[in-house]
Backbone as CSV, one residue per row, in Angstrom:
resi,resn,N_x,N_y,N_z,CA_x,CA_y,CA_z,C_x,C_y,C_z
1,UNK,8.276,-33.554,-8.607,8.815,-32.244,-8.254,7.698,-31.200,-8.325
2,UNK,7.486,-30.484,-7.248,6.410,-29.493,-7.225,6.862,-28.191,-7.878
3,UNK,5.915,-27.527,-8.469,6.191,-26.278,-9.144,5.907,-25.110,-8.221
4,UNK,6.740,-24.087,-8.257,6.539,-22.896,-7.438,5.406,-22.075,-8.041
5,UNK,4.489,-21.656,-7.197,3.366,-20.853,-7.665,3.839,-19.427,-7.918
6,UNK,3.666,-18.950,-9.134,4.121,-17.603,-9.470,2.959,-16.667,-9.757
7,UNK,1.756,-17.193,-9.886,0.594,-16.359,-10.134,-0.303,-16.367,-8.902
8,UNK,-1.017,-15.276,-8.737,-1.921,-15.185,-7.604,-3.081,-14.299,-7.996
9,UNK,-4.101,-14.307,-7.176,-5.276,-13.487,-7.427,-5.451,-12.492,-6.292
10,UNK,-5.991,-11.347,-6.646,-6.359,-10.388,-5.621,-7.669,-10.844,-4.990
11,UNK,-7.848,-10.535,-3.743,-9.087,-10.889,-3.045,-10.259,-10.135,-3.662
12,UNK,-11.442,-10.657,-3.478,-12.629,-10.050,-4.081,-12.907,-8.653,-3.530
13,UNK,-12.434,-8.373,-2.319,-12.682,-7.054,-1.720,-11.536,-6.071,-1.976
14,UNK,-10.632,-6.388,-2.907,-9.475,-5.536,-3.157,-9.887,-4.125,-3.571
15,UNK,-10.907,-3.989,-4.392,-11.357,-2.668,-4.854,-11.786,-1.805,-3.669
16,UNK,-12.431,-2.380,-2.666,-12.859,-1.589,-1.505,-11.643,-1.130,-0.688
17,UNK,-10.589,-1.950,-0.617,-9.360,-1.525,0.064,-8.710,-0.353,-0.676
18,UNK,-8.707,-0.433,-1.992,-8.148,0.666,-2.791,-8.924,1.956,-2.538
19,UNK,-10.237,1.866,-2.582,-11.063,3.053,-2.368,-10.888,3.618,-0.964
20,UNK,-10.790,2.755,0.036,-10.588,3.218,1.412,-9.246,3.930,1.546
21,UNK,-8.224,3.379,0.941,-6.901,4.007,0.985,-6.888,5.353,0.299
22,UNK,-7.548,5.439,-0.849,-7.586,6.700,-1.587,-8.442,7.753,-0.888
23,UNK,-9.470,7.323,-0.141,-10.261,8.287,0.630,-9.457,8.823,1.814
24,UNK,-8.723,7.933,2.471,-7.935,8.322,3.635,-6.775,9.228,3.235
25,UNK,-6.127,8.911,2.116,-4.996,9.696,1.637,-5.124,9.875,0.123
26,UNK,-5.747,10.965,-0.316,-5.980,11.150,-1.749,-4.729,11.590,-2.530
27,UNK,-3.648,11.893,-1.829,-2.422,12.345,-2.493,-1.365,11.251,-2.462
28,UNK,-0.346,11.409,-3.284,0.739,10.436,-3.356,1.454,10.329,-2.007
29,UNK,1.628,9.112,-1.508,2.286,8.896,-0.222,3.767,9.261,-0.289
30,UNK,4.415,8.977,-1.411,5.846,9.285,-1.536,6.099,10.786,-1.455
31,UNK,5.276,11.546,-2.147,5.411,12.994,-2.155,4.059,13.600,-2.520
32,UNK,3.361,14.219,-1.566,2.028,14.750,-1.859,2.040,15.867,-2.910
33,UNK,3.218,16.449,-3.171,3.314,17.481,-4.205,3.204,16.887,-5.613
34,UNK,3.312,15.562,-5.719,3.140,14.907,-7.010,1.692,14.949,-7.453
35,UNK,0.796,15.191,-6.510,-0.618,15.302,-6.837,-1.429,14.100,-6.408
36,UNK,-2.495,13.894,-7.137,-3.489,12.878,-6.783,-2.922,11.461,-6.904
37,UNK,-3.255,10.628,-5.934,-2.901,9.210,-5.993,-3.878,8.513,-6.933
38,UNK,-3.357,7.642,-7.771,-4.205,6.959,-8.742,-4.146,5.435,-8.621
39,UNK,-3.202,4.920,-7.853,-3.063,3.478,-7.696,-2.669,3.154,-6.265
40,UNK,-2.870,1.911,-5.885,-2.516,1.479,-4.533,-1.450,0.392,-4.657
41,UNK,-0.380,0.525,-3.886,0.795,-0.344,-3.991,0.951,-1.227,-2.755
42,UNK,1.190,-2.514,-2.978,1.537,-3.450,-1.898,3.036,-3.345,-1.633
43,UNK,3.452,-3.240,-0.386,4.882,-3.302,-0.088,5.326,-4.753,0.056
44,UNK,4.368,-5.623,0.311,4.674,-7.050,0.447,3.385,-7.814,0.189
45,UNK,3.457,-8.816,-0.661,2.265,-9.606,-0.950,2.055,-10.711,0.075
46,UNK,3.091,-11.420,0.394,2.970,-12.578,1.268,2.769,-12.133,2.715
47,UNK,1.787,-12.717,3.365,1.549,-12.377,4.760,2.635,-12.992,5.639
48,UNK,3.018,-12.285,6.670,4.012,-12.789,7.608,3.429,-13.978,8.382
49,UNK,4.288,-14.716,9.046,3.854,-15.868,9.828,2.816,-15.449,10.869
50,UNK,3.074,-14.354,11.575,2.144,-13.871,12.593,0.792,-13.518,11.975
51,UNK,0.810,-12.827,10.826,-0.442,-12.442,10.169,-1.207,-13.673,9.677
52,UNK,-0.498,-14.733,9.259,-1.171,-15.964,8.835,-1.844,-16.650,10.020
53,UNK,-1.164,-16.676,11.174,-1.749,-17.271,12.376,-2.984,-16.485,12.799
54,UNK,-2.874,-15.153,12.829,-4.024,-14.325,13.189,-5.162,-14.518,12.204
55,UNK,-4.822,-14.696,10.924,-5.837,-14.941,9.898,-6.624,-16.206,10.154
56,UNK,-5.965,-17.233,10.685,-6.678,-18.474,10.987,-7.710,-18.261,12.089
57,UNK,-7.386,-17.395,13.061,-8.348,-17.099,14.120,-9.535,-16.317,13.581
58,UNK,-9.322,-15.614,12.475,-10.400,-14.873,11.828,-11.089,-15.727,10.757
59,UNK,-10.797,-17.043,10.765,-11.362,-17.989,9.809,-11.021,-17.620,8.367
60,UNK,-9.823,-17.125,8.183,-9.350,-16.780,6.851,-8.102,-17.610,6.594
61,UNK,-8.240,-18.672,5.850,-7.145,-19.629,5.679,-5.925,-18.983,5.024
62,UNK,-4.735,-19.403,5.439,-3.502,-18.806,4.909,-3.102,-19.392,3.558
63,UNK,-3.956,-19.221,2.560,-3.632,-19.737,1.236,-2.718,-18.759,0.505
64,UNK,-2.189,-19.219,-0.608,-1.247,-18.399,-1.369,-2.010,-17.446,-2.283
65,UNK,-2.497,-16.373,-1.741,-3.149,-15.335,-2.525,-3.041,-14.041,-1.750
66,UNK,-3.270,-12.953,-2.431,-3.323,-11.677,-1.732,-4.540,-11.755,-0.829
67,UNK,-4.336,-11.537,0.443,-5.275,-11.974,1.464,-6.624,-11.276,1.491
68,UNK,-6.680,-10.009,1.147,-7.926,-9.278,1.324,-8.066,-8.747,2.737
69,UNK,-7.032,-8.915,3.544,-7.003,-8.401,4.917,-5.874,-7.382,5.068
70,UNK,-5.474,-6.762,3.964,-4.394,-5.779,4.015,-4.795,-4.588,4.874
71,UNK,-3.810,-3.986,5.492,-4.038,-2.804,6.314,-3.555,-1.594,5.527
72,UNK,-4.473,-0.691,5.241,-4.105,0.529,4.533,-3.177,1.328,5.438
73,UNK,-2.036,1.719,4.926,-1.055,2.447,5.718,-0.017,1.547,6.364
74,UNK,-0.170,0.245,6.186,0.839,-0.696,6.671,1.254,-1.660,5.557
75,UNK,0.281,-2.208,4.858,0.543,-3.146,3.764,0.405,-2.491,2.392
76,UNK,-0.496,-1.540,2.265,-0.796,-0.916,0.970,-0.828,0.603,1.105
77,UNK,-0.404,1.275,0.000,-0.268,2.732,0.024,-0.726,3.352,-1.289
78,UNK,-1.474,4.463,-1.214,-1.863,5.190,-2.416,-0.647,5.917,-3.005
79,UNK,-0.476,5.813,-4.320,0.652,6.451,-4.999,0.200,7.077,-6.306
80,UNK,0.978,8.059,-6.776,0.751,8.618,-8.099,1.348,7.657,-9.134
81,UNK,0.993,7.862,-10.377,1.472,6.973,-11.446,2.994,7.020,-11.573
82,UNK,3.578,8.194,-11.372,5.023,8.356,-11.498,5.790,7.545,-10.452
83,UNK,5.308,7.533,-9.224,5.983,6.797,-8.149,5.735,5.298,-8.228
84,UNK,4.738,4.894,-9.006,4.424,3.471,-9.112,4.848,2.899,-10.470
85,UNK,5.722,3.593,-11.183,6.174,3.095,-12.491,6.536,1.628,-12.376
86,UNK,5.974,0.851,-13.283,6.097,-0.590,-13.145,6.009,-1.242,-14.519
87,UNK,7.006,-1.994,-14.880,6.978,-2.751,-16.115,7.324,-4.197,-15.781
88,UNK,6.305,-5.040,-15.713,6.481,-6.445,-15.330,7.163,-6.573,-13.978
89,UNK,6.783,-5.722,-13.047,7.302,-5.808,-11.683,8.612,-5.098,-11.455
90,UNK,9.159,-4.419,-12.470,10.445,-3.749,-12.309,10.384,-2.353,-12.902
91,UNK,11.310,-1.501,-12.465,11.425,-0.163,-13.018,12.877,0.288,-12.946
92,UNK,13.300,1.028,-13.958,14.650,1.583,-13.937,14.634,3.032,-13.446
93,UNK,13.447,3.538,-13.112,13.300,4.906,-12.617,13.553,4.931,-11.106
94,UNK,14.582,5.679,-10.641,14.938,5.676,-9.212,13.842,6.161,-8.265
95,UNK,12.873,6.926,-8.739,11.808,7.423,-7.882,10.648,6.459,-7.725
96,UNK,10.699,5.328,-8.404,9.603,4.366,-8.369,9.761,3.385,-7.212
97,UNK,8.635,2.950,-6.662,8.666,1.930,-5.612,8.998,0.556,-6.194
98,UNK,9.016,0.448,-7.515,9.409,-0.785,-8.193,10.829,-0.697,-8.757
99,UNK,11.577,0.314,-8.345,12.973,0.453,-8.775,13.740,-0.783,-8.327
100,UNK,14.629,-1.259,-9.157,15.308,-2.533,-8.898,16.087,-2.569,-7.581
101,UNK,16.479,-1.422,-7.049,17.231,-1.415,-5.784,16.332,-1.437,-4.548
102,UNK,15.049,-1.154,-4.716,14.146,-1.143,-3.563,13.020,-2.165,-3.680
103,UNK,12.890,-2.826,-4.816,11.862,-3.837,-5.023,12.534,-5.167,-5.321
104,UNK,12.232,-6.171,-4.543,12.784,-7.509,-4.730,11.778,-8.333,-5.522
105,UNK,12.052,-8.531,-6.790,11.174,-9.281,-7.675,11.562,-10.759,-7.595
106,UNK,10.945,-11.462,-6.646,11.279,-12.863,-6.413,10.226,-13.806,-6.980
107,UNK,9.221,-13.254,-7.600,8.178,-14.066,-8.214,6.965,-14.250,-7.332
108,UNK,5.801,-14.030,-7.914,4.544,-14.255,-7.206,4.442,-13.524,-5.892
109,UNK,4.059,-14.257,-4.861,3.835,-13.658,-3.544,5.116,-13.311,-2.806
110,UNK,6.262,-13.718,-3.302,7.518,-13.422,-2.615,8.105,-12.071,-2.989
111,UNK,7.507,-11.354,-3.922,7.995,-10.031,-4.296,7.654,-9.035,-3.191
112,UNK,8.580,-8.112,-2.912,8.352,-7.145,-1.835,9.345,-5.990,-1.922
113,UNK,9.011,-4.904,-1.223,9.939,-3.782,-1.075,10.926,-4.082,0.043
114,UNK,12.091,-3.427,-0.029,13.054,-3.582,1.056,12.453,-2.938,2.309
115,UNK,12.818,-3.417,3.495,12.211,-2.896,4.735,12.365,-1.387,4.918
116,UNK,13.491,-0.825,4.510,13.679,0.620,4.712,12.640,1.430,3.936
117,UNK,12.327,1.034,2.715,11.307,1.749,1.941,9.919,1.497,2.521
118,UNK,9.650,0.262,2.926,8.337,-0.048,3.502,8.073,0.808,4.740
119,UNK,9.043,0.895,5.637,8.856,1.704,6.853,8.811,3.193,6.543
120,UNK,9.537,3.622,5.529,9.474,5.025,5.114,8.066,5.362,4.618
121,UNK,7.475,4.478,3.814,6.110,4.704,3.330,5.107,4.704,4.483
122,UNK,5.295,3.816,5.443,4.390,3.774,6.597,4.452,5.075,7.384
123,UNK,5.659,5.565,7.641,5.809,6.812,8.392,5.199,7.981,7.617
124,UNK,5.538,8.100,6.329,5.013,9.205,5.518,3.489,9.169,5.450
125,UNK,2.943,7.974,5.228,1.495,7.844,5.104,0.789,8.372,6.345
126,UNK,1.163,7.861,7.517,0.457,8.262,8.735,0.735,9.706,9.115
127,UNK,1.934,10.190,8.849,2.228,11.605,9.100,1.322,12.479,8.228
128,UNK,1.238,12.153,6.941,0.426,12.945,6.022,-1.068,12.829,6.331
129,UNK,-1.528,11.656,6.735,-2.940,11.498,7.097,-3.268,12.349,8.315
130,UNK,-2.396,12.349,9.311,-2.628,13.163,10.516,-2.659,14.646,10.156
131,UNK,-1.702,15.092,9.346,-1.670,16.502,8.933,-2.926,16.852,8.145
132,UNK,-3.317,15.983,7.211,-4.507,16.232,6.399,-5.771,16.279,7.260
133,UNK,-5.918,15.348,8.182,-7.104,15.321,9.037,-7.153,16.521,9.984
134,UNK,-5.981,16.904,10.529,-5.947,18.103,11.384,-6.302,19.353,10.587
135,UNK,-5.803,19.430,9.364,-6.143,20.559,8.496,-7.634,20.622,8.229
136,UNK,-8.235,19.479,7.931,-9.686,19.439,7.695,-10.458,19.850,8.944
137,UNK,-9.992,19.397,10.103,-10.650,19.744,11.357,-10.561,21.243,11.614
138,UNK,-9.392,21.821,11.444,-9.214,23.262,11.668,-10.061,24.087,10.709
139,UNK,-10.115,23.680,9.463,-10.929,24.411,8.477,-12.398,24.356,8.871
140,UNK,-12.876,23.193,9.296,-14.286,23.091,9.691,-14.569,23.917,10.943
141,UNK,-13.613,23.978,11.885,-13.805,24.792,13.088,-13.873,26.275,12.750
142,UNK,-13.003,26.735,11.843,-13.032,28.136,11.453,-14.295,28.483,10.680
143,UNK,-14.783,27.587,9.846,-16.022,27.830,9.108,-17.198,27.927,10.075
144,UNK,-17.230,27.040,11.076,-18.317,27.084,12.050,-18.234,28.317,12.935
145,UNK,-17.029,28.795,13.228,-16.853,29.987,14.067,-17.317,31.247,13.333
146,UNK,-17.191,31.292,12.017,-17.616,32.456,11.245,-19.125,32.567,11.142
147,UNK,-19.825,31.459,11.285,-21.296,31.470,11.151,-21.926,31.997,12.345
């Protein structure tokens, strides 16, 4: 009888994904008024069938680990500590992405957020990144116009 794998490792480039996400969106994705993002959250660990097939074409075998090919703003999101409250994969705080009603703790790579929360985070992330980048662009244009 085979045993279900419940432990996994993060890819060696995980730290660079975290830094890229935090540079792109330095504020909490759930609510930017919460302040600075301090952690990066996976909405789903296990890669979908399509992503595993594409990974093989990129010579990245579909093994049971966090892939290291996560897409910031689709698979992973910067969050503040309050929104990422997590105690062994669960939280009783309704504002947390690990709240028992929005996080399915199925063990190892099968743990994931419900689709409605995942898509909500994706929409918020890209909306906020666009607003932030447009704001930065406008500020730089006004500074250059004053000179």
